[in-house]
C-alpha positions as YAML, in Angstrom:
chain: A
units: angstrom
residues:
- id: 1
  name: MET
  ca: [0.00, 0.00, 0.00]
- id: 2
  name: GLY
  ca: [1.34, 3.46, -0.95]
- id: 3
  name: VAL
  ca: [1.89, 6.55, 1.15]
- id: 4
  name: LYS
  ca: [-1.44, 8.11, 2.07]
- id: 5
  name: MET
  ca: [-2.46, 11.69, 1.53]
- id: 6
  name: THR
  ca: [-2.95, 13.65, 4.77]
- id: 7
  name: VAL
  ca: [-4.86, 16.80, 5.67]
- id: 8
  name: SER
  ca: [-3.84, 18.90, 8.69]
- id: 9
  name: PHE
  ca: [-6.05, 21.51, 10.34]
- id: 10
  name: TYR
  ca: [-4.70, 24.45, 12.36]
- id: 11
  name: GLY
  ca: [-6.09, 26.98, 14.81]
- id: 12
  name: ILE
  ca: [-9.79, 27.79, 14.84]
- id: 13
  name: ILE
  ca: [-10.45, 25.35, 12.00]
- id: 14
  name: SER
  ca: [-10.50, 22.48, 14.51]
- id: 15
  name: LYS
  ca: [-13.72, 24.08, 15.83]
- id: 16
  name: TYR
  ca: [-15.32, 22.92, 12.56]
- id: 17
  name: THR
  ca: [-13.64, 19.48, 12.55]
- id: 18
  name: ASN
  ca: [-14.91, 18.25, 15.92]
- id: 19
  name: GLY
  ca: [-11.45, 18.91, 17.35]
- id: 20
  name: ASP
  ca: [-9.65, 16.80, 14.75]
- id: 21
  name: LYS
  ca: [-6.17, 18.10, 13.91]
- id: 22
  name: SER
  ca: [-5.75, 15.79, 10.90]
- id: 23
  name: TYR
  ca: [-7.68, 13.59, 8.49]
- id: 24
  name: THR
  ca: [-6.64, 10.80, 6.15]
- id: 25
  name: PRO
  ca: [-8.88, 11.01, 3.07]
- id: 26
  name: LYS
  ca: [-9.57, 8.59, 0.26]
- id: 27
  name: ALA
  ca: [-7.40, 9.19, -2.79]
- id: 28
  name: HIS
  ca: [-8.56, 12.19, -4.83]
- id: 29
  name: SER
  ca: [-7.28, 13.57, -8.08]
- id: 30
  name: THR
  ca: [-8.16, 17.20, -7.26]
- id: 31
  name: LEU
  ca: [-8.50, 19.48, -4.27]
- id: 32
  name: ARG
  ca: [-12.15, 20.04, -5.20]
- id: 33
  name: GLY
  ca: [-12.85, 16.31, -4.76]
- id: 34
  name: LEU
  ca: [-11.07, 16.32, -1.42]
- id: 35
  name: PHE
  ca: [-13.13, 19.30, -0.21]
- id: 36
  name: GLU
  ca: [-16.33, 17.46, -1.18]
- id: 37
  name: GLU
  ca: [-15.27, 14.51, 0.98]
- id: 38
  name: LEU
  ca: [-14.33, 16.79, 3.88]
- id: 39
  name: GLY
  ca: [-17.71, 18.54, 3.58]
- id: 40
  name: ASP
  ca: [-19.54, 15.22, 3.66]
- id: 41
  name: TYR
  ca: [-17.55, 14.14, 6.71]
- id: 42
  name: TYR
  ca: [-17.52, 17.38, 8.75]
- id: 43
  name: GLY
  ca: [-20.78, 18.99, 7.62]
- id: 44
  name: GLU
  ca: [-22.17, 22.30, 6.47]
- id: 45
  name: GLN
  ca: [-20.43, 24.53, 9.04]
- id: 46
  name: PHE
  ca: [-17.05, 23.26, 7.86]
- id: 47
  name: VAL
  ca: [-18.02, 23.87, 4.23]
- id: 48
  name: SER
  ca: [-19.27, 27.39, 5.00]
- id: 49
  name: PHE
  ca: [-16.06, 28.27, 6.83]
- id: 50
  name: ILE
  ca: [-13.81, 26.88, 4.09]
- id: 51
  name: ASN
  ca: [-15.81, 28.69, 1.39]
- id: 52
  name: SER
  ca: [-15.81, 32.03, 3.22]
- id: 53
  name: ASN
  ca: [-13.81, 34.72, 1.45]
- id: 54
  name: GLU
  ca: [-10.32, 34.85, 2.93]
- id: 55
  name: ALA
  ca: [-11.28, 32.61, 5.88]
- id: 56
  name: CYS
  ca: [-8.42, 30.20, 5.36]
- id: 57
  name: ILE
  ca: [-5.25, 29.43, 3.47]
- id: 58
  name: VAL
  ca: [-4.76, 26.06, 1.80]
- id: 59
  name: LEU
  ca: [-1.31, 24.67, 1.11]
- id: 60
  name: ILE
  ca: [-0.37, 21.58, -0.88]
- id: 61
  name: ASN
  ca: [3.09, 20.35, 0.04]
- id: 62
  name: GLY
  ca: [3.86, 23.79, 1.49]
- id: 63
  name: LYS
  ca: [2.75, 25.82, -1.54]
- id: 64
  name: GLY
  ca: [-0.36, 27.98, -1.83]
- id: 65
  name: ILE
  ca: [-3.04, 26.51, -4.07]
- id: 66
  name: MET
  ca: [-3.26, 29.64, -6.20]
- id: 67
  name: LEU
  ca: [0.18, 28.72, -7.54]
- id: 68
  name: SER
  ca: [-0.94, 25.22, -8.49]
- id: 69
  name: GLY
  ca: [-4.45, 25.56, -9.92]
- id: 70
  name: GLY
  ca: [-6.78, 26.60, -7.09]
- id: 71
  name: PRO
  ca: [-9.58, 24.11, -6.33]
- id: 72
  name: ASP
  ca: [-8.65, 22.14, -9.44]
- id: 73
  name: SER
  ca: [-5.11, 21.55, -8.15]
- id: 74
  name: SER
  ca: [-3.96, 17.98, -8.78]
- id: 75
  name: LEU
  ca: [-3.40, 15.70, -5.80]
- id: 76
  name: GLY
  ca: [-1.53, 12.44, -5.47]
- id: 77
  name: PRO
  ca: [-0.42, 9.83, -2.94]
- id: 78
  name: GLY
  ca: [1.73, 11.26, -0.18]
- id: 79
  name: ASP
  ca: [0.55, 14.85, -0.66]
- id: 80
  name: MET
  ca: [0.27, 16.94, 2.49]
- id: 81
  name: ILE
  ca: [-2.65, 19.38, 2.53]
- id: 82
  name: GLU
  ca: [-2.67, 22.04, 5.24]
- id: 83
  name: ILE
  ca: [-5.67, 24.22, 6.02]
- id: 84
  name: LEU
  ca: [-4.82, 27.27, 8.12]
- id: 85
  name: PRO
  ca: [-7.00, 30.15, 9.30]
- id: 86
  name: PHE
  ca: [-6.29, 33.47, 7.64]
- id: 87
  name: VAL
  ca: [-4.75, 35.88, 10.13]
- id: 88
  name: ASP
  ca: [-5.24, 39.61, 9.74]
- id: 89
  name: ALA
  ca: [-2.35, 41.42, 11.38]
- id: 90
  name: GLY
  ca: [-3.91, 44.83, 10.69]
...
């Protein structure tokens, strides 16, 4: 069996994941597919928070998703997805 993809949650996001700090999803080819699975698992409040403008930052292997295709970013075995709350320092 290959290396599994992992999703890590940081900060306030764990409020929407029942306190989970990480999740091991099924294999997905895109970030959009992964978000659908996370929405099914964690529910509407999680989906609303993730879809809020500027509510969070999503990284794939340490790089922002806007550099790799946004929600249609490709995913593969062993990828590390991090979902962090957006912090406004102003």
